[in-house]
C-alpha positions in Angstrom: 6.0 -19.3 -22.8 8.3 -16.4 -20.5 8.6 -17.6 -16.8 8.3 -15.2 -14.0 11.1 -13.1 -13.8 13.5 -13.8 -10.5 13.2 -10.6 -8.8 13.0 -11.8 -4.7 15.4 -13.4 -2.6 14.0 -14.5 0.5 16.9 -13.6 3.6 15.6 -15.2 7.0 12.3 -17.1 7.4 10.5 -17.2 11.1 9.9 -20.9 11.6 6.7 -20.7 13.9 4.9 -18.9 11.2 4.8 -17.9 7.7 7.3 -14.9 8.3 10.3 -14.0 6.3 12.2 -11.0 5.4 13.2 -10.8 2.1 14.8 -8.0 -1.2 12.8 -7.2 -3.7 14.9 -6.1 -7.1 13.3 -3.3 -9.1 14.6 -2.0 -12.1 14.8 1.6 -9.8 16.5 0.1 -6.8 16.0 -2.6 -4.3 12.7 -3.1 -1.5 14.1 -5.0 1.8 10.7 -7.0 3.3 8.5 -7.0 4.6 8.1 -3.4 3.6 5.4 -0.3 3.8 4.6 1.4 0.5 3.3 4.9 1.1 1.1 6.6 -1.2 1.8 8.7 -3.2 -1.6 8.5 -5.2 -1.3 11.8 -7.7 2.3 11.7 -7.3 3.0 12.9 -4.3 2.7 11.6 -1.3 0.3 14.6 0.3 2.4 17.3 2.2 5.5 15.7 1.2 8.9 15.4 -0.9 10.5 12.5 -2.5 13.9 14.0 0.0 11.2 13.5 3.7 10.1 9.9 2.9 13.1 8.6 1.6 14.9 9.8 4.7 12.0 8.1 7.1 13.7 4.5 5.1 11.1 3.7 2.7 12.5 1.9 -0.6 9.0 2.0 -2.7 5.5 4.4 -2.6 2.7 3.2 -4.8 1.4 5.3 -7.2 -2.7 5.6 -8.4 -3.4 4.1 -12.3 -6.9 5.7 -12.1 -5.9 9.3 -10.8 -2.5 10.2 -12.8 -4.8 8.9 -16.0 -7.9 11.0 -15.2 -5.5 14.4 -14.3 -2.8 15.8 -15.6 -3.0 12.2 -18.3 -0.3 9.4 -19.3 1.0 11.2 -21.9 2.0 14.4 -20.3 3.7 12.0 -17.5 5.6 10.6 -20.1 6.7 13.2 -21.9 8.4 14.0 -18.6 9.7 11.5 -18.7 7.6 8.7 -16.5 6.4 9.4 -13.0 10.1 8.8 -11.4 11.5 12.2 -13.4 7.5 13.5 -13.5 8.0 13.2 -9.0 11.6 13.4 -9.4 11.6 10.2 -6.9 14.1 7.8 -8.3 13.6 4.9 -6.3 10.9 1.7 -7.0 7.1 2.7 -7.6 4.6 0.2 -7.4 1.3 1.6 -9.8 -2.5 -0.2 -9.0 -4.2 -1.2 -12.0 -7.8 1.5 -11.5 -9.8 -0.9 -10.6 -10.4 -1.1 -7.3 -11.2 3.2 -8.0 -13.1 1.6 -10.8 -15.5 -0.5 -9.3 -15.1 1.4 -5.7 -16.5 5.2 -6.4 -18.9 6.7 -4.9 -19.0 4.8 -1.8 -18.2 6.3 1.1 -16.3 9.3 2.3 -12.8 8.3 1.9 -13.4 8.3 -2.1 -14.3 11.8 -1.3 -11.1 12.2 0.2 -8.7 10.8 -2.3 -10.3 12.1 -5.3 -9.9 15.3 -3.4 -13.8 17.3 -3.5 -15.8 17.3 -0.8 -18.3 15.0 1.2 -21.1 18.4 0.8 -20.7 18.2 -2.8 -18.9 18.0 -6.1 -21.0 19.9 -8.2 -23.3 16.6 -10.0 -19.8 15.6 -10.8 -20.2 12.1 -9.0 -18.0 9.3 -10.1 -20.0 6.3 -11.1 -19.1 2.7 -12.0 -21.8 2.2 -15.5 -21.1 -1.2 -16.7 -19.1 -3.9 -16.5 -18.3 -6.3 -19.4 -16.1 -8.1 -20.4 -14.6 -6.1 -22.4 -13.7 -3.4 -19.3 -15.4 -1.3 -17.2 -17.4 2.1 -18.3 -17.3 5.0 -15.9 -18.2 8.3 -15.3 -15.1 10.3 -14.4 -15.3 12.3 -11.4 -13.9 15.4 -12.8 -15.6 16.4 -15.9 -18.4 14.2 -15.3 -17.3 12.7 -18.8 -17.9 9.3 -19.9 -14.9 7.0 -20.4 -14.1 3.6 -20.4 -11.2 1.3 -18.7 -9.7 -2.3 -20.5 -7.4 -3.8 -19.2 -5.2 -3.1 -21.8 -5.8 0.5 -21.2 -4.7 -0.2 -17.8 -1.6 -1.7 -18.5 -1.0 1.0 -21.4 -1.6 3.8 -18.7 1.5 1.7 -16.6 3.3 1.6 -19.1 3.4 5.2 -19.3 4.0 6.0 -16.2 7.1 3.6 -15.9 6.6 1.9 -13.3 8.8 -0.9 -11.6 5.7 -3.0 -11.1 2.4 -2.7 -12.7 -0.9 -4.7 -11.5 -3.1 -6.6 -13.3 -7.0 -4.9 -14.5 -9.4 -6.6 -12.3 -13.0 -6.1 -10.5 -12.9 -5.4 -6.8 -16.1 -7.1 -5.6 -17.9 -5.2 -2.6 -18.5 -7.7 0.0 -22.2 -7.8 0.6 -22.0 -9.6 -2.8 -23.3 -13.4 -3.9 -21.1 -16.0 -3.8 -22.2 -16.4 -7.1 -21.0 -13.4 -8.7 -18.5 -13.0 -6.8 -17.2 -16.4 -9.0 -18.3 -15.1 -12.3 -16.6 -11.6 -11.1 -13.2 -13.6 -10.3 -13.4 -15.9 -13.0 -13.7 -12.5 -15.8 -10.2 -11.3 -13.4 -8.2 -14.0 -14.0 -9.4 -13.7 -18.2 -8.3 -10.3 -17.8 -5.2 -11.2 -15.9 -3.8 -13.5 -19.2 -5.0 -10.3 -21.2 -2.9 -7.7 -19.0 -0.1 -10.3 -19.1 -0.9 -10.9 -23.3 -0.5 -7.3 -24.0 2.9 -6.6 -21.7 4.4 -9.4 -23.3 4.1 -7.3 -26.2 4.4 -4.2 -25.2 5.5 -3.3 -22.2 8.4 -2.1 -20.2 10.9 -4.8 -20.7 12.0 -4.2 -16.9 8.8 -3.7 -15.3 7.2 -6.2 -13.2 3.9 -7.8 -13.4 2.2 -8.8 -10.4 -0.9 -10.5 -10.4 -4.2 -9.9 -7.9 -5.9 -12.7 -6.2 -9.4 -12.4 -5.2 -12.2 -14.8 -4.3 -14.2 -12.1 -1.9 -14.0 -13.8 1.9 -15.6 -17.8 0.2 -12.2 -19.9 0.9 -13.0 -22.7 -2.3 -13.2 -19.6 -4.7 -9.7 -17.8 -2.7 -7.8 -20.8 -2.8 -8.8 -21.4 -7.2 -8.0 -17.9 -7.3 -4.6 -18.1 -6.0 -3.9 -21.0 -7.2 -4.6 -19.6 -11.0 -2.6 -16.4 -10.2 0.0 -18.6 -8.5 0.6 -20.5 -12.1 0.4 -17.4 -14.8 3.4 -15.6 -15.8 3.3 -13.0 -12.9 6.8 -11.4 -11.5 4.4 -11.3 -7.5 1.2 -11.4 -6.4 -0.7 -9.4 -4.5 -3.9 -10.0 -2.4 -7.2 -7.6 -3.1 -10.8 -6.8 -2.9 -13.4 -7.9 -0.3 -11.0 -9.8 2.8 -14.2 -9.6 4.8 -16.5 -7.8 7.3 -13.8 -8.0 10.6 -10.5 -8.0 11.4 -10.7 -12.1 12.7 -12.2 -13.3 9.0 -9.5 -11.0 7.3 -6.9 -12.4 8.3 -8.6 -15.6 7.7 -8.9 -14.8 3.9 -5.1 -13.7 3.8 -3.9 -17.2 5.6 -6.2 -19.3 2.7 -3.9 -16.9 0.1 -0.6 -17.0 1.2 -0.9 -21.2 2.1 -1.4 -21.7 -2.0 1.1 -19.2 -3.3 4.0 -20.0 -4.2 7.5 -18.8 -1.3 9.4 -17.9 -4.0 7.5 -14.6 -5.7 6.2 -11.4 -3.7 3.6 -11.0 -1.8 2.0 -7.5 -1.8 -1.6 -6.9 0.5 -3.8 -4.3 -1.4 -4.8 -1.9 1.1 -4.3 -2.5 4.5 -1.8 -0.7 6.8 -3.6 -0.3 10.6 -0.7 -1.7 12.7 -2.4 -4.9 14.3 -2.3 -5.5 10.5 0.7 -5.0 9.8 1.7 -7.4 12.6 -0.4 -10.5 11.5 0.2 -9.8 7.8 3.7 -10.6 8.1 2.8 -13.7 10.6 1.0 -14.9 6.9 3.9 -14.4 5.1 2.8 -11.3 3.7 5.9 -8.7 2.1 5.0 -5.6 1.3 2.2 -3.5 2.1 0.1 -1.0 1.7 -2.3 1.8 2.6 -3.6 5.4 2.9 -3.8 5.4 7.2 -1.3 6.7 8.3 -1.4 10.4 6.4 -5.2 10.4 6.4 -4.9 10.1 10.1 -2.4 12.6 10.0 -4.6 15.0 7.7 -7.2 14.1 11.0 -5.2 15.7 13.4 -4.8 11.8 14.9 -1.3 10.7 15.4 0.2 6.7 16.3 1.4 5.6 19.4 1.9 2.8 20.7 -1.5 1.9 22.8 -3.2 -1.0 21.5 -5.9 -0.4 23.9 -7.2 2.7 21.3 -5.2 1.4 18.4 -2.5 2.8 18.6 -3.5 5.8 17.7 -4.3 9.6 19.5 -6.2 11.9 18.6 -4.8 15.3 19.6 -8.3 17.2 17.6 -9.8 17.4 21.8 -9.7 19.9 24.4 -7.5 17.7 26.6 -4.6 18.5 24.3 -5.2 22.1 23.8 -2.3 23.5 26.4 -0.3 20.0 26.3 3.4 20.6 26.6 3.9 17.0 25.9 5.3 15.6 23.0 3.2 13.1 19.8 5.3 10.3 21.4 8.4 10.3 24.0 12.1 8.6 22.8 11.0 9.4 19.1 12.9 10.3 16.3 11.3 11.8 14.0 11.2 14.9 12.3 8.1 16.1 14.6 8.7 15.2 17.6 12.9 15.8 17.3 12.8 19.7 17.5 9.9 19.5 20.4 6.6 20.4 18.7 3.9 20.4 21.4 1.0 18.1 21.3 -1.0 21.5 22.6 0.7 23.7 19.1 -0.2 20.1 17.3 -3.5 20.0 18.6 -4.0 24.2 17.2 -2.5 23.9 13.8 -5.7 21.4 13.5 -8.3 23.5 14.7 -6.7 26.8 12.6 -6.3 23.9 9.2 -2.9 24.8 9.2 -1.2 22.6 6.7 1.8 22.8 8.6 -0.4 20.1 11.5 -0.7 17.2 8.8 2.7 18.0 7.6 4.4 17.0 11.1 1.7 14.5 11.7 2.2 12.9 8.2 5.8 12.8 9.4 5.4 11.7 12.8 2.8 8.9 11.6 4.7 7.4 8.2 8.8 7.5 10.2 6.2 5.3 13.1 5.5 2.7 10.0 8.4 3.2 9.0 10.6 1.7 12.3 7.6 -1.1 12.7 8.9 -2.4 9.6 12.4 -1.9 10.4 12.3 -3.6 13.6 10.4 -6.5 12.2 12.8 -7.0 9.4 15.2 -6.9 12.1 14.0 -9.5 14.1 13.0 -11.4 11.1 17.4 -11.5 10.9 17.7 -12.5 14.3 15.2 -15.6 14.6 13.1 -13.7 17.7 10.1 -11.8 15.2 7.3 -14.0 17.0 8.9 -13.2 20.5 9.3 -9.4 18.8 5.4 -8.9 17.4 4.1 -9.5 21.1 5.7 -7.0 22.8 4.7 -4.7 20.0 0.9 -6.1 20.7 1.9 -5.5 24.2 2.2 -1.7 23.2 5.6 -1.5 23.0 7.0 1.3 20.8 8.9 0.2 17.3 12.7 0.2 17.8 14.8 3.3 16.9 17.8 2.6 15.0 20.7 4.9 15.0 23.6 5.7 12.5 26.8 5.3 12.4 27.7 9.1 14.2 24.5 8.1 17.0 22.1 9.8 15.5 18.7 8.6 15.2 17.1 8.0 12.4 14.0 5.0 11.2 16.3 3.2 8.8 16.4 -0.2 8.7 19.2 -2.0 9.9 21.4 -4.5 7.3 20.3 -7.4 6.0 21.7 -10.9 6.5 22.6 -13.4 3.1 20.2 -14.8 1.5 19.2 -18.4 2.6 18.8 -21.6 1.0 14.9 -22.5 -0.3 
């Protein structure tokens, strides 16, 4: 049985927590960790080009298997040379399995937004999960209403066609409200699907594509730790933590702590769908290496900017009337393209009211730049052995550090990492 590939090296550890910095090596380059991964759901980070997120300091983006298989389709992407060529991005790409979308269709406005439809109606083409069996999941396509089926093998085949650097195995993402008995049965089925994904990939998958298993188990400690141990004992190259993480933030942190307490040190750990500032800080303390979330870009599309204000959840809503005449920048001292060029809160409030796409683009650049600097700040603090102190400062409202290029120009990229440390 093939062993997991050695794709991750730890460059620094925090002796006071589980935090660590490292380098994740993929076929299309390295990812400096801890890192945030922007969503390129349908083959693009909304409103941006690859050169934008590269210049902001991001090493990897996430593509959505479910949406890309729905449209434009796996074969068309492959015919273009894979997702990298299709979207003109030469860096690492991670793709999800489609499991989250299949098992959460029709639940709330976030799903509506991701699917690009109005929350007031979609012409009767609601996506819907129709059935889950050992073979896979049957669902109704949200684009044309057709009945479709997704299995572990098909999920891996789609990701092979996309040619991503990291593929996630197919699993059931159970919601918070289901019983422990259902969660247990679902988790065991996801473990069996894991083996089917790995078997398919071993025979048919791209040789240089890494595969991540996914820890499930809901909010139950025994199920979470059992699932984490099962994934740790598998052939997976890396490990993601998914599913329902709890009813509130303290419970979410507890669930993540259960998992990382069991997971092996030598493999990369990804936390699925989490990206609030306080969650990133706590996640780094708990030993998470990479995160993905729609939050920074979704906030931007709704006129909300990320700022160092923990009393307001690190955000300011620029759509309100108090900002109509404001000549302030979004954030003092911020080197992002929006703030650097002097765009004011009043102007951005006007763009939002007018539904002009420029406003969403500028705030997307700002929010992603803020997140990139935050992660770079944490990487530097880990390398210097002061991450606990720095996290305390950031929790208290400190702004992420502004890094400078050799010519003195500010930019939100990361400082160089130290050499790997002994295990």
